[in-house]
C-alpha positions in Angstrom: 12.4 -4.5 -17.0 11.5 -7.0 -14.5 12.0 -10.2 -16.5 8.8 -12.3 -16.4 6.6 -9.7 -15.1 6.1 -7.2 -18.2 3.4 -9.8 -19.6 1.2 -9.0 -16.7 -1.5 -6.7 -18.3 -1.7 -3.4 -16.9 -4.0 -1.6 -15.8 -5.1 -4.2 -12.9 -8.1 -3.5 -10.5 -8.9 -5.3 -7.5 -11.9 -5.2 -5.2 -12.8 -7.0 -1.8 -15.7 -5.6 0.0 -15.9 -1.8 0.4 -12.2 -1.3 -1.1 -11.0 -1.3 -4.3 -7.6 -0.8 -5.9 -7.3 0.7 -9.1 -4.7 2.6 -11.2 -4.5 6.5 -11.0 -6.6 8.2 -13.9 -6.1 11.9 -15.3 -9.8 12.6 -13.9 -8.6 11.9 -10.5 -6.4 14.9 -10.3 -8.9 17.1 -8.3 -9.7 14.4 -5.9 -6.0 13.5 -5.4 -4.8 17.0 -5.1 -7.5 17.8 -2.5 -6.7 14.7 -0.3 -2.9 15.3 -0.5 -3.6 18.8 0.6 -5.8 18.3 3.4 -3.6 15.5 4.6 -0.2 17.4 4.4 0.4 17.5 7.9 -0.8 13.8 8.7 1.6 12.6 5.9 4.7 14.5 6.2 6.5 12.9 9.0 6.2 9.4 6.9 6.7 11.0 3.4 9.5 10.0 1.1 11.9 13.1 0.2 14.8 13.4 -2.0 18.2 13.6 -0.8 20.6 16.7 -1.9 21.7 16.4 -5.4 19.0 13.8 -6.3 17.3 13.8 -9.6 13.9 15.3 -9.4 10.8 13.1 -10.2 7.7 14.1 -11.9 6.7 17.8 -11.2 2.7 17.5 -12.3 -0.1 14.9 -11.7 0.1 14.2 -15.6 3.7 13.4 -15.7 3.4 11.4 -12.4 0.5 9.2 -13.9 2.7 8.7 -17.3 5.9 7.8 -15.0 3.8 5.4 -13.0 1.9 3.7 -15.7 5.3 3.2 -17.9 6.8 1.5 -14.9 3.6 -0.4 -14.4 3.7 -1.8 -18.0 7.3 -2.8 -17.8 6.5 -4.9 -14.8 8.6 -2.7 -12.3 5.7 -1.5 -10.0 1.9 -1.4 -9.2 0.7 1.9 -8.4 -2.8 1.9 -7.2 -5.4 4.4 -5.7 -7.2 2.9 -2.7 -10.8 3.6 -3.5 -13.4 3.2 -0.4 -17.2 2.9 -0.6 -18.3 4.5 2.7 -21.5 2.8 2.6 -21.3 0.0 0.4 -25.1 -0.8 0.1 -26.4 2.8 -0.3 -26.9 4.1 -3.8 -26.5 7.7 -2.7 -23.0 7.2 -1.4 -20.0 7.9 -3.6 -16.6 6.1 -3.6 -14.1 7.9 -2.3 -10.2 8.4 -2.9 -8.9 7.3 0.2 -5.0 6.8 -0.2 -2.6 5.0 -2.1 -0.7 1.8 -2.1 2.4 0.9 -4.2 4.1 -2.2 -5.0 7.7 -1.3 -6.1 11.0 -2.8 -6.6 9.5 -6.0 -8.3 12.3 -8.2 -9.4 12.1 -11.8 -10.8 15.1 -14.4 -11.0 16.5 -15.7 -7.8 15.0 -12.8 -5.6 11.1 -12.9 -6.9 10.3 -10.0 -4.4 8.8 -6.5 -4.1 8.1 -3.8 -1.3 4.8 -2.4 -0.3 4.4 1.1 0.6 1.1 3.1 1.5 -0.7 5.9 2.7 -4.2 6.8 3.7 -6.5 9.8 4.3 -6.9 10.6 7.9 -10.7 10.8 7.8 -10.7 7.0 7.0 -8.2 5.7 9.3 -9.3 3.1 11.9 -11.6 1.3 9.1 -9.4 -1.4 8.1 -9.0 0.0 4.7 -5.0 -0.5 4.5 -4.6 -3.9 5.9 -7.4 -4.9 3.4 -5.5 -3.3 0.5 -2.2 -4.5 1.6 -3.7 -8.0 1.8 -5.4 -7.6 -1.6 -2.2 -6.6 -3.3 -0.1 -9.4 -1.6 -2.3 -12.2 -2.8 -2.0 -10.8 -6.4 1.8 -10.6 -6.0 1.9 -14.1 -4.7 -0.8 -15.8 -6.6 -0.4 -14.1 -10.1 3.2 -12.5 -10.3 4.3 -15.7 -8.4 6.4 -13.5 -6.1 8.2 -15.0 -3.2 8.7 -12.3 -0.8 7.2 -9.1 0.1 8.7 -6.5 2.4 7.5 -3.4 4.2 9.9 -0.8 5.8 8.4 1.1 8.7 9.6 3.9 10.8 10.1 3.0 14.2 7.7 6.0 15.4 4.8 5.2 13.1 2.7 3.2 15.7 -0.4 3.1 13.1 1.7 1.8 10.2 3.2 -0.9 12.8 -0.4 -1.9 13.7 -0.9 -2.9 10.0 1.9 -5.4 9.8 1.0 -6.7 13.2 -2.4 -7.5 11.9 -1.4 -9.1 9.1 1.1 -11.3 10.6 4.3 -9.8 9.3 7.5 -11.4 10.6 9.9 -8.7 12.0 13.3 -8.7 10.6 15.1 -6.2 12.4 16.2 -2.3 12.1 18.1 -0.9 9.0 19.9 2.2 10.3 19.4 5.5 8.0 17.6 3.3 5.3 15.2 5.8 3.6 15.3 9.6 3.1 12.0 10.5 4.9 10.8 14.1 6.0 14.2 15.8 4.8 16.6 13.2 6.2 17.9 9.5 6.3 15.8 7.7 8.9 15.9 4.4 10.5 13.3 1.7 9.6 12.1 -1.7 10.7 11.8 -4.2 8.2 8.9 -6.6 8.0 8.5 -9.5 5.2 6.3 -12.4 4.4 7.2 -15.3 2.0 4.5 -17.1 -0.2 4.7 -20.2 1.6 4.0 -18.4 4.9 0.6 -16.9 4.1 -1.4 -20.5 4.0 -4.9 -19.7 2.5 -4.0 -16.2 1.5 -3.5 -12.6 3.0 -7.2 -11.7 2.5 -8.3 -14.9 4.5 -5.9 -14.1 7.1 -6.9 -10.5 7.5 -10.8 -11.5 7.7 -10.2 -14.0 10.3 -7.9 -11.5 12.5 -10.7 -8.9 11.8 -13.6 -11.2 13.0 -11.6 -12.3 15.9 -11.1 -8.6 16.9 -14.9 -7.8 16.4 -15.9 -10.6 18.4 -13.5 -9.6 21.3 -15.1 -6.2 21.5 -18.5 -6.8 20.3 -19.9 -3.8 18.2 -16.5 -2.1 17.9 -14.5 -1.5 14.8 -10.9 -2.6 15.3 -8.3 0.0 15.4 -6.4 0.2 12.4 -2.9 1.2 11.6 -1.8 3.7 8.9 
């Protein structure tokens, strides 16, 4: 158990503008499986895989939810869906499941740190969903869980995801060779991190300032997004 964090009540739901982070539900099964199926090729190069002889993880959607919620209640992770409202002020528009964001490896003590991973439906890439979701998650980790450090590991070839950490002002920390098993093999990853004392007024405020500056630089345009 991640000591000191198990008393943070799960489920946790976060909102900012047209983006919501919330836990997976059993009734999300159809939407989740459809999004994953439609994005199989888009996500495959960046997806975690298991090395030979590793113990298999959950094999069904139901067992996945049970596993993630158990880990969340124990304070080990924060497994969220990214929910997007395409037309926030239209009553006829329906919120859509647009991706996932997971805060994992949560530890307390002298480390007080965690890692963030994410993916987004290709249909909604370029709308600022992932930077918004990452900023929300980090503000929660820093302000509520009182973590000190958040880390993101990205393959050097993943230009879209590199744009996310660039926009949010992450500090590059270098290359870890053959760091994670991705798409069938051990892959190099670039490491980016931020400490709580580096974010000033918070990550959402930082991201909104960056987004506003981008939009003013190119009037009428939506800033290009990373992952």
